[in-house]
N, C-alpha and C positions, 0 to 999 in steps of 0.2 A: 268653591273649594270642595273637593270630594271628601266624603266621610262615610261612616257606617250607615247613616240613615238617608243618604241622598239617592239611593236606589232601593226601592221597596216593593213588595208584593202584598196585596190584601186579597185573601182567598174568599171568593163568594160561593164556592161549591162548584162541582163538576169542572168545566174548563174555564169558568168565569173568574177572572182576576182583575184587579185594579193595579196597574203598574205605574209607579211614580219614578221616572228615570230622569234624574236631574230636574230640569224645568218642564219636562213633558209628562203628560198624564194619558195613559192608554187604558182602554177597557178591552179585555179579550173575551171572545165567544160568549156574548150576553145570553144568559139563560135564567129567567126569572119565575118560571111557573112553580107552583107550590107542590108539596108532597102529595102524592096520590093522583096528580094530574098526568095526562099522557101527552107526549109530543110525537109528531109525525116525522118519520125518517125517509119517507118516499117508498114507492113500489109496494104499498100496502103494509109496510112495517111501522110499528109503533113501539114506544118505550114508556114505561111508567116511572115517574120520579119517586124516590124513596126518602128524600130529605127535603127540608125547606131551604130556600136560598138564603145566604147570609148577606147578600148585596141585592138591593132593590133599586128601581129607577130613581126614587126620591133620595137615595143615599149618595148618588153619584155627583162628583164635582164636574166642572167644565172639562170637556175632553178635547185633547188634540186629535185623537183618532180612535177608531175601533179597529182592533186587529181580529180578523175572522178567518179561522183555519178552513172552514167549509160551511156550506149551507145545509145543515141538518137541524132538526127541531130542538135538539139538546145543546146546540151551540148558538142558535139565533132563533128565538121562539116568537110566538104571536105577540107577546108583551113587548119584546124588542122592536118588532115592526111598529107597534102603536106608540111607543114612548121615546125612542131615540130620535133626536132631532135629525131630520132628513138632510140637513146641510153638513152634518158631521162627516168628516172623511172616514171612509171604510176601506181598509187595506186588506185585500183578499184575493182569491183566485179569479181568473177570468170568467169562469162559469158563474160563480156567486155574484160577481160584480154585475153581470148582465141581468141576473134575476132581481137584484136589489135596485138597479137603475130603473127597471120596469115598474117598480113600486114607488118611485119618486126619490130614491136616495141619490142625490145629484153629484156627490163628491167621492165616488168610488175610485180606488186605485187598483186596477186589475193587473196583477203581476204574473208573469210567466216564471217557470222555475229558474232560480238564480238571478232574477231581475232585482234591481235595487230601487228603493223609493226613499227619499229623504224628506225630513220635516225640519225646517229651520227655526231657531229660537234666538234668544238674547245671548249671543256668544256661544251657543251650543247647537249641535246638529244631532238629530236622531236618524240613524241609517237603518233601514229595514231591508233585509235580503230574504227573498222567498226561497224556501228549501222544499224540494219535492218530497212527497210522501206516498206511501202505499196503504190505502184504506181498505180497498177491496182486492184480495188476492185472486188471481186466476179469473174465472168467469164473473166473480162479483165486481170486478173492476168496471163492468158495464152497467152495474146496478147502482153502485155507490158513487157519490159525487167526487170530483177531483179535490184533493186536499193539499194544504201547504203548511209547512212549519215556517218559523221566522227566526233569523238571527238578528238580534237587536243590538245596535252599537251606539253608545253615547259618546259623542266626540266633543272635545273641548280644545280649542286652539288647533284644530286639525288632527289632534291625537286621540286615539281611542282610550277613554277613561274606564269603560266597562263594556263587556260583551256577554250576551246571554242567548241561549237557544231555547225557544218554545217549540216543542216538536209538532204540535197539532196531532190529529188522529192518524197516526201512521203505525204500521208494523215495523219491527226492526229489520233493517237490511244492512249488510256490511258496507254498502256504498255510501251510507250516511256519514262515514268517515270523511267524505269530501267536504263536509262542513268545516273541518279543521284546515284542510288544504286551501279552501277558497277564502275563508274568513279569519283564520288564526285561532289561537288558544281561547278557550271559553272560561269565563268566571263562574257561570252557572248554567245548568241544564234544567228545564222544566218539562219533564216527560208527561205526556198523556197516557195514562195506564188503563186499568179496568178489565183488560181481556174481554172486550165487548164481543158478544155473539150475535151474528146475523145469519139466519138460515143455517144455524148450527156451525158456522165458520167463525173463527176468531178474526176480528177486524181492527182491534187496537192492541197495543202491547200489553201482555200479561206480566206477572212478576219476573219471570225468567227473561223475556225479551227486554224488559226495562233494564234489568241488570246487565244484559249484553250490551245495551247502548251506553250505559255509564262506563262499563269497562272499555268500550271502544273510544269514547270521547274524553275520558279522564278529567271531568271538571272538578274544581276544588269543592263546589257545592252543588247538590242536587235537591230540587224541591218538587216532589211529585204532586200532580193534580189529576183530575178525571178518574175518580175511583169511588166505588160504594154509593153512587148517587142514583143509579138507575137499575131497573130489574134485569137489564141485558148485560150488566157487568158480572163476569164470571170469576174474576181474579181480584180479591180484596187487596187493600193496601198492605196488609200483613204479608202477603206472598212476596211482594217486592222487598219489603224490609228484611224478611228472612233470607231471600236470595243474596241481597247485598251483604248481609252480615256473614252468611256462610262462606261466600266467596272472598271475603275480606277485601271488597272493592275499595280502592283508595278514595279519599275525599270524604267530605261531611255530608251525611244525609240529613237534611233539614226539613222535617215534616211540619206542615202548617195546618192548624185547625181552621174550620170554617168560621169566617169573621175575623180571623187573626191577621195582623200585619207583621211581616218579618223583613229584615234586611236581606238584600241579594248580593251584598258585598262578601267576598271570601273572608 
């Protein structure tokens, strides 16, 4: 039976969340390094963490899958390589799946844009649809790895009981409205924010772009993540909160503190 607490998010910091969706448990973008440590982003780029993680490997329950938007050190770090069971399914991009498979992660699901992957349970199904994203605009597209967002749908008796969209590290693009056309109305959007800078160029949504996305998709609930955790983040959470308030964007903005668990039901 659905209720206010059968779909929850625990925020571990950055893009790391523990999602309990009915009978399924997913970990997103595992990032466990401590404050002051650096992670590698590729092509000679590093980022320094400014906060401590609120979820550590020893805190994790048994996982049905890891949902990985892309293979950057602030989304899958050296501790994730060392501690996540290599038999755990990892649902991710084709590029990230190849890299993880080469390191012994034997249960990767490599999704193309809009491809669907399903996990079955006791009378329930979790459907994951890969949503394309733009991490590196223009020439940076050749430098930064491919990314994906995910529409997650909890099905009971063949009917969708809940639907949410985790954006991954993407910039705002109007064609993201295709999420609604392909998947249907959303209960929640979890945008990756931060206004991350790489080589002086913004590569994740800042406050303005995040508000653009919420205006486009019109979810009843928005739960922002991926902000204020790294020195490359140029747009604090307050930018997004202010934009949403000034525009009077419909829906509830449900901010979550690191370590806090909240309901994802409208």
